[in-house]
C-alpha positions in Angstrom: 99.7 -31.8 61.0 98.9 -28.3 59.9 95.5 -27.6 58.5 94.9 -24.9 55.9 91.5 -23.2 55.8 90.2 -22.3 52.4 87.3 -19.7 52.0 85.4 -19.8 48.6 83.2 -16.9 47.6 80.8 -16.9 44.6 81.7 -14.1 42.2 78.9 -11.6 41.6 76.8 -12.0 38.4 77.5 -8.4 37.5 81.2 -9.3 37.3 80.3 -12.2 35.0 77.6 -11.1 32.5 77.7 -14.3 30.5 76.6 -16.3 33.6 73.7 -14.0 34.2 72.3 -14.3 30.7 72.9 -18.1 30.8 70.7 -18.3 33.9 67.9 -16.3 32.2 68.1 -18.5 29.1 67.9 -21.6 31.3 64.6 -20.2 32.8 62.9 -18.7 29.6 59.9 -21.1 29.7 58.8 -19.7 33.0 59.3 -16.1 31.9 57.4 -16.8 28.6 54.4 -18.2 30.5 54.4 -15.3 32.9 54.4 -12.9 29.9 51.5 -14.8 28.2 49.5 -14.7 31.5 50.1 -11.0 31.9 49.0 -10.3 28.3 45.9 -12.5 28.6 44.9 -10.7 31.8 45.5 -7.4 30.1 43.4 -8.4 27.1 40.6 -9.8 29.3 40.5 -6.7 31.5 40.4 -4.5 28.4 37.7 -6.5 26.7 35.5 -6.7 29.8 36.0 -3.2 31.1 32.3 -2.4 30.8 31.3 -5.5 32.8 28.1 -7.5 32.0 24.9 -5.9 30.7 21.7 -7.7 31.5 19.3 -7.5 28.6 16.2 -8.9 27.0 15.2 -9.4 23.4 12.6 -7.0 22.1 9.2 -8.5 21.7 7.4 -8.0 18.3 3.8 -8.8 18.9 1.0 -8.9 16.3 -2.5 -8.7 17.6 -5.0 -9.9 15.0 -8.4 -8.3 15.3 -11.5 -7.8 13.0 -12.3 -4.6 11.2 -16.0 -5.1 11.8 -18.0 -6.5 14.7 -18.5 -10.2 14.0 -18.7 -13.5 15.8 -15.6 -15.7 15.9 -16.5 -18.8 13.9 -13.3 -20.8 14.3 -9.7 -20.7 15.7 -7.3 -22.8 13.8 -4.2 -22.6 16.2 -3.3 -23.2 19.8 -1.0 -21.3 22.1 2.6 -22.2 21.4 2.0 -23.2 17.7 4.5 -21.9 15.1 2.8 -20.0 12.3 4.0 -18.5 9.0 3.3 -15.2 7.3 -0.1 -15.1 5.7 -1.4 -18.2 7.5 -5.1 -18.1 8.4 -5.3 -18.3 12.2 -9.0 -17.5 12.8 -12.2 -17.1 10.8 -14.9 -14.7 11.6 -18.6 -15.3 10.7 -19.2 -13.9 7.2 -23.0 -14.3 7.1 -23.7 -10.6 6.9 -21.0 -9.7 4.4 -21.9 -12.7 2.3 -25.4 -11.4 1.9 -24.1 -7.9 1.2 -21.8 -9.3 -1.5 -24.6 -11.3 -3.1 -26.7 -8.1 -3.1 -23.9 -6.1 -4.7 -23.4 -8.8 -7.4 -27.1 -8.9 -8.1 -27.2 -5.1 -8.4 -24.3 -5.2 -10.8 -25.9 -7.9 -13.0 -29.2 -6.0 -13.1 -27.4 -2.7 -13.8 -25.4 -4.2 -16.7 -28.7 -5.2 -18.3 -30.4 -1.9 -17.6 -27.4 0.1 -18.7 -27.3 -1.8 -21.9 -30.9 -1.1 -22.5 -30.4 2.6 -21.5 -27.5 2.9 -23.9 -29.5 1.3 -26.7 -32.5 3.6 -25.9 -30.3 6.7 -25.9 -28.5 5.7 -29.1 -31.9 5.1 -30.8 -33.2 8.5 -29.7 -29.9 10.0 -30.9 -30.2 8.3 -34.3 -33.8 9.4 -34.6 -32.9 13.0 -34.0 -30.0 12.8 -36.4 -32.2 11.2 -39.1 -34.9 13.8 -38.6 -32.4 16.6 -38.8 -30.9 15.2 -42.0 -34.3 14.7 -43.5 -35.4 18.2 -42.6 -32.3 19.7 -44.0 -32.6 17.7 -47.2 -36.3 18.7 -47.6 -35.5 22.3 -47.0 -32.8 22.2 -49.7 -35.1 20.5 -52.1 -38.0 22.9 -51.5 -35.7 25.9 -51.8 -34.5 24.5 -55.2 -38.1 24.0 -56.3 -39.0 27.5 -55.1 -36.2 29.0 -57.0 -37.2 27.1 -60.2 -40.9 28.0 -59.8 -40.1 31.6 -59.1 -37.9 31.9 -62.2 -40.5 30.2 -64.4 -43.3 32.3 -62.9 -41.4 35.5 -63.6 -40.8 34.4 -67.2 -44.5 33.5 -67.7 -45.6 36.8 -66.2 -43.3 38.6 -68.6 -44.9 36.7 -71.5 -48.4 37.4 -70.2 -47.6 41.1 -70.0 -46.7 41.1 -73.7 -49.8 39.1 -74.6 -52.0 41.6 -72.6 -50.4 44.5 -74.7 -51.1 42.7 -77.9 -54.7 42.0 -76.8 -55.2 45.6 -75.9 -54.1 46.5 -79.5 -56.6 44.0 -80.8 -53.8 42.0 -82.3 -54.8 38.7 -80.6 -58.0 37.3 -79.3 -59.0 37.0 -75.7 -58.6 33.2 -75.9 -55.0 33.6 -77.0 -54.5 36.2 -74.3 -55.7 33.8 -71.5 -53.6 30.7 -72.5 -50.8 31.3 -69.9 -53.0 32.4 -67.1 -53.8 28.9 -65.6 -50.1 28.0 -65.6 -49.3 31.3 -64.0 -51.9 30.7 -61.3 -50.6 27.2 -60.6 -47.0 28.4 -60.3 -48.1 31.1 -57.9 -49.8 28.5 -55.7 -46.6 26.3 -55.9 -44.4 29.2 -54.9 -46.7 29.9 -51.9 -46.7 26.1 -51.0 -42.9 25.9 -51.2 -42.5 28.8 -48.9 -44.9 27.2 -46.4 -43.1 23.8 -46.7 -39.8 25.5 -46.1 -41.0 27.1 -43.0 -42.5 23.8 -41.8 -39.2 22.0 -42.4 -37.3 24.7 -40.7 -39.5 24.4 -37.7 -39.0 20.7 -37.6 -35.2 21.1 -38.0 -35.1 23.6 -35.1 -37.2 21.2 -32.9 -35.0 18.2 -33.7 -31.8 20.3 -33.0 -33.2 21.5 -29.7 -34.0 17.9 -28.7 -30.5 16.9 -29.5 -29.1 19.8 -27.5 -31.3 18.9 -24.6 -30.1 15.4 -24.8 -26.5 16.6 -24.7 -27.2 18.9 -21.8 -29.0 16.0 -20.0 -25.9 13.9 -20.4 -23.8 16.9 -19.1 -21.6 16.9 -22.2 -19.6 19.9 -23.5 -20.5 21.2 -26.9 -18.8 19.3 -29.7 -18.3 16.1 -27.8 -19.1 12.9 -29.6 -22.4 11.8 -27.9 -22.1 8.2 -29.0 -18.8 7.9 -27.3 -20.0 9.8 -24.3 -23.0 7.5 -23.8 -20.7 4.5 -24.0 -18.2 6.0 -21.5 -21.0 7.0 -19.1 -22.5 3.5 -19.0 -19.0 2.0 -18.6 -18.3 4.4 -15.7 -21.5 3.5 -14.0 -20.8 -0.2 -14.4 -17.2 0.3 -13.1 -18.6 2.0 -10.0 -20.8 -1.1 -9.3 -17.9 -3.4 -10.1 -15.7 -1.6 -7.6 -18.5 -1.9 -5.0 -18.4 -5.7 -5.6 -14.6 -5.8 -5.3 -14.8 -3.8 -2.0 -17.2 -6.4 -0.6 -14.9 -9.2 -1.6 -12.0 -7.5 0.1 -14.2 -7.0 3.2 -15.1 -10.7 3.1 -11.4 -11.6 2.9 -10.7 -9.5 6.0 -12.9 -11.7 8.0 -10.1 -14.3 7.7 -7.5 -13.3 10.3 -4.0 -14.0 8.8 -0.6 -13.8 10.5 1.4 -10.7 9.7 4.7 -12.6 10.0 6.5 -15.8 11.1 6.2 -16.4 14.9 4.6 -18.2 17.7 1.0 -18.0 19.0 1.3 -16.3 22.4 -2.4 -15.8 23.3 -6.0 -16.4 22.2 -8.2 -13.6 23.4 -11.6 -14.6 22.1 -12.8 -18.1 21.4 -15.4 -19.4 18.9 -19.0 -18.3 19.5 -18.0 -15.0 21.1 -18.6 -11.7 19.3 -15.4 -9.6 18.7 -15.5 -5.9 18.3 -13.1 -3.9 16.0 -9.7 -3.7 17.7 -10.2 -6.5 20.1 -7.4 -9.0 19.9 -8.6 -12.5 18.8 -5.1 -14.1 18.4 -1.7 -12.7 19.3 1.5 -13.8 17.6 5.1 -12.9 18.7 7.9 -12.9 16.2 11.6 -13.4 16.5 13.7 -10.2 16.6 17.2 -9.1 15.9 17.2 -6.4 18.6 17.9 -6.6 22.3 17.9 -3.9 25.0 20.7 -4.0 27.5 21.1 -2.0 30.7 24.4 -0.3 31.4 24.8 0.4 35.1 24.5 4.0 36.1 28.1 4.3 37.2 29.2 3.5 33.6 26.8 5.8 31.9 28.1 7.2 28.7 30.9 4.7 28.3 29.3 3.0 25.3 28.7 4.6 21.9 27.0 3.6 18.7 29.0 1.1 16.8 30.6 -0.7 19.8 30.7 -4.5 19.3 30.1 -7.3 21.8 28.5 -10.7 22.3 25.1 -11.6 23.7 25.4 -14.8 25.8 22.4 -17.2 26.0 21.7 -20.4 27.9 22.7 -23.5 26.0 23.2 -21.5 22.7 26.2 -20.0 21.1 26.7 -16.2 21.7 25.5 -13.8 19.0 27.6 -10.9 17.9 25.8 -7.6 18.5 26.4 -4.0 17.8 25.3 -0.9 19.6 22.7 0.9 17.4 21.3 3.4 19.9 21.9 4.8 23.4 19.2 6.4 25.5 20.3 9.7 27.0 18.4 9.2 30.2 18.9 6.8 33.1 15.9 4.6 34.1 15.2 1.9 36.7 16.2 -1.6 35.6 13.2 -4.0 35.3 13.1 -6.4 38.3 13.4 -9.5 36.2 16.7 -8.2 34.6 18.5 -7.2 37.8 22.0 -8.8 38.0 21.3 -11.3 40.8 18.5 -13.0 42.7 19.2 -10.9 45.8 19.0 -7.8 43.7 15.7 -8.9 42.2 14.3 -9.4 45.7 15.7 -6.1 47.0 13.5 -3.0 47.4 16.4 -0.9 46.3 16.0 0.8 42.9 18.7 -0.2 40.5 19.2 2.4 37.7 20.9 2.0 34.3 21.2 3.5 30.9 19.2 1.7 28.2 21.4 0.5 25.2 19.9 -0.9 22.0 21.9 -3.7 20.4 21.3 -5.5 17.1 22.7 -8.8 15.9 25.5 -8.3 13.3 25.4 -11.7 11.6 22.8 -14.5 11.1 20.6 -15.6 14.0 17.9 -13.9 16.1 16.6 -13.9 19.6 13.4 -15.5 20.8 10.8 -13.0 21.9 11.5 -11.8 25.4 14.7 -14.0 25.7 17.0 -12.9 28.6 20.7 -12.5 27.6 23.9 -11.2 29.2 25.9 -8.8 26.9 29.6 -8.6 27.2 31.7 -6.2 25.2 34.4 -8.8 24.7 36.4 -10.2 21.8 35.4 -13.2 19.7 38.2 -15.2 21.3 36.9 -14.7 24.9 33.3 -15.2 23.8 34.1 -18.5 22.1 36.3 -19.5 25.1 33.5 -18.8 27.6 31.0 -20.7 25.6 33.3 -23.8 25.3 34.0 -23.7 29.0 30.3 -23.5 29.8 30.6 -20.0 31.2 27.8 -18.3 29.1 26.0 -17.0 32.2 
């Protein structure tokens, strides 16, 4: 029996393009997953090209201290307590300022009475001067009118007497008839002299009263033509306002003896306890407040690779990451604080690790606890959320 040997050879794919594309189509899920993995790795590498920046939240600390030396009377909080803006945290002893306030209020009350009496006295003196001036002017006017009348009548009588004397000289009238007008003329002459003297006296009185009024005006330091009545009232009101301001200043000083928080935060330290005297500037209670800023440290080898406006996420233990933005970049390179070095071995090492300081600030809601340590990654929101859900914040 004759055996025929048959040799089968597979045709090359290049010779059959349809078979080659069919094989690729049969294996597309594998290719798709490989492409997705490559893209994911590319995006991850691109979003984490700056690595991890160690950082810490900036601490905003308010030290409450008295403005004057005083004894601490009471402390109303303990370390770790949460406080709100304006809350009284400590009270200083106000014994001295209380007595000063009482003295200022007593001075004001006494001054208001004395200024009222002074104002009344000055106004009475002013009215007296004005009345005397008006009376003197009226008397002068009256006496001048009387003088003019008596002078005119005396002139007429003297003219008539001259005619009578001529008639008597001609023996036309008797001596008795000639002397009829002489008593009246003599009386008028005395009246004219008296009127002149009275006018001079009233003019002297008028000048004296005007001088007194001018002296009063100069004593009040008033310009000529100013209403003295109004000026006296304004001066007494100004003096009263000065004393009222002194009382208000003492009240403000008294209020400053209550040490109030300058913002929301947590009591971090109590420097001076009740019964101890505190000097101006000495911290009695310290409060730290939450902040929106964090300082990151970019390794020296990557100096200058970040710029203002770059976005990233600050990762925290057991809390969702916060979106942050670069707001400032220090031009110099400094040593990284030991507590912020990237690993425990690095913290224990004597080698100096250097980095560029980068200031970040949260973009959305949320804030950092004072001094909180964070790790900043300039990554996308997708990778930030993924790391958080996988528990890879740190």
